[in-house]
C-alpha positions as a LaTeX table, in Angstrom:
\begin{tabular}{lrrr}
\hline
Residue & $x$ (\AA) & $y$ (\AA) & $z$ (\AA) \\
\hline
Met1 & 0.16 & 0.20 & 0.11 \\
Lys2 & 1.18 & 3.57 & $-0.80$ \\
Gly3 & 0.94 & 6.38 & 1.59 \\
Arg4 & $-2.25$ & 8.02 & 0.18 \\
Asp5 & $-3.64$ & 4.43 & 0.52 \\
Tyr6 & $-3.61$ & 4.72 & 4.07 \\
Leu7 & $-4.58$ & 8.33 & 4.69 \\
Trp8 & $-7.72$ & 7.38 & 2.58 \\
Cys9 & $-8.62$ & 4.60 & 4.35 \\
Leu10 & $-8.04$ & 7.20 & 8.24 \\
Val11 & $-10.52$ & 9.59 & 6.27 \\
His12 & $-13.38$ & 7.23 & 5.44 \\
Thr13 & $-12.76$ & 5.40 & 9.04 \\
Leu14 & $-13.23$ & 8.53 & 10.99 \\
Leu15 & $-16.58$ & 9.54 & 7.83 \\
Asp16 & $-17.64$ & 5.71 & 9.34 \\
Arg17 & $-17.42$ & 6.61 & 12.81 \\
Glu18 & $-19.21$ & 10.38 & 12.04 \\
Asp19 & $-22.07$ & 8.60 & 10.63 \\
Glu20 & $-22.12$ & 5.70 & 13.28 \\
Leu21 & $-22.11$ & 8.53 & 15.86 \\
Glu22 & $-25.76$ & 10.57 & 13.48 \\
Arg23 & $-27.22$ & 7.65 & 14.32 \\
Phe24 & $-27.21$ & 7.93 & 18.25 \\
Cys25 & $-29.51$ & 10.40 & 19.79 \\
Pro26 & $-27.53$ & 13.58 & 21.85 \\
Glu27 & $-26.99$ & 11.84 & 24.57 \\
Cys28 & $-25.09$ & 8.92 & 23.58 \\
Arg29 & $-24.26$ & 10.48 & 20.74 \\
Ser30 & $-21.81$ & 12.57 & 23.38 \\
Arg31 & $-21.19$ & 9.88 & 25.28 \\
Gly32 & $-19.74$ & 7.74 & 21.97 \\
Ala33 & $-17.40$ & 10.44 & 21.56 \\
Glu34 & $-15.90$ & 10.81 & 24.58 \\
Glu35 & $-12.39$ & 9.88 & 24.96 \\
Arg36 & $-12.34$ & 6.61 & 27.52 \\
Cys37 & $-9.77$ & 4.00 & 28.54 \\
Pro38 & $-9.68$ & 1.04 & 25.95 \\
Val39 & $-9.14$ & $-1.19$ & 29.34 \\
Cys40 & $-11.61$ & $-0.25$ & 32.07 \\
Gly41 & $-13.75$ & 2.21 & 30.19 \\
Arg42 & $-13.24$ & 4.64 & 32.33 \\
Pro43 & $-13.62$ & 8.70 & 30.71 \\
Ala44 & $-10.26$ & 10.46 & 29.99 \\
Ser45 & $-11.81$ & 13.17 & 32.32 \\
Ser46 & $-11.33$ & 11.25 & 36.04 \\
Trp47 & $-7.63$ & 10.06 & 34.94 \\
Ala48 & $-5.79$ & 11.99 & 37.20 \\
Glu49 & $-2.58$ & 13.58 & 35.84 \\
Gly50 & 0.39 & 10.75 & 35.68 \\
Ser51 & $-2.17$ & 8.28 & 36.27 \\
Val52 & $-0.57$ & 4.45 & 34.98 \\
Asn53 & $-2.31$ & 2.36 & 32.47 \\
Ile54 & $-2.57$ & $-0.50$ & 34.23 \\
Ser55 & $-2.31$ & $-2.71$ & 30.70 \\
Phe56 & 0.73 & $-0.92$ & 29.59 \\
Asp57 & 3.48 & $-4.03$ & 29.46 \\
Met58 & 7.10 & $-2.30$ & 30.02 \\
Glu59 & 8.47 & $-5.57$ & 29.90 \\
Lys60 & 7.46 & $-5.61$ & 26.41 \\
Phe61 & 8.02 & $-2.20$ & 25.26 \\
Glu62 & 11.25 & $-2.71$ & 25.63 \\
Gln63 & 11.94 & $-6.25$ & 23.56 \\
Gly64 & 9.80 & $-4.21$ & 20.77 \\
Ala65 & 11.91 & $-1.81$ & 21.59 \\
Gly66 & 15.04 & $-4.04$ & 20.35 \\
Lys67 & 16.03 & $-3.79$ & 24.71 \\
Pro68 & 17.50 & $-6.73$ & 26.05 \\
\hline
\end{tabular}
């Protein structure tokens, strides 16, 4: 795939998400557009600054970065 193909996919994914949200009532739409934790579902507004992501695995991260 070329760069323009990735861009096309990204744009259409965003447009599909907007279309999906338009089907909801205003309350559900605002809840659906809210940024949430992918693990526990808590809204981003309730995250404390400097929070620890419990799903983050430092060992796997370091392996992916090429560190022993």
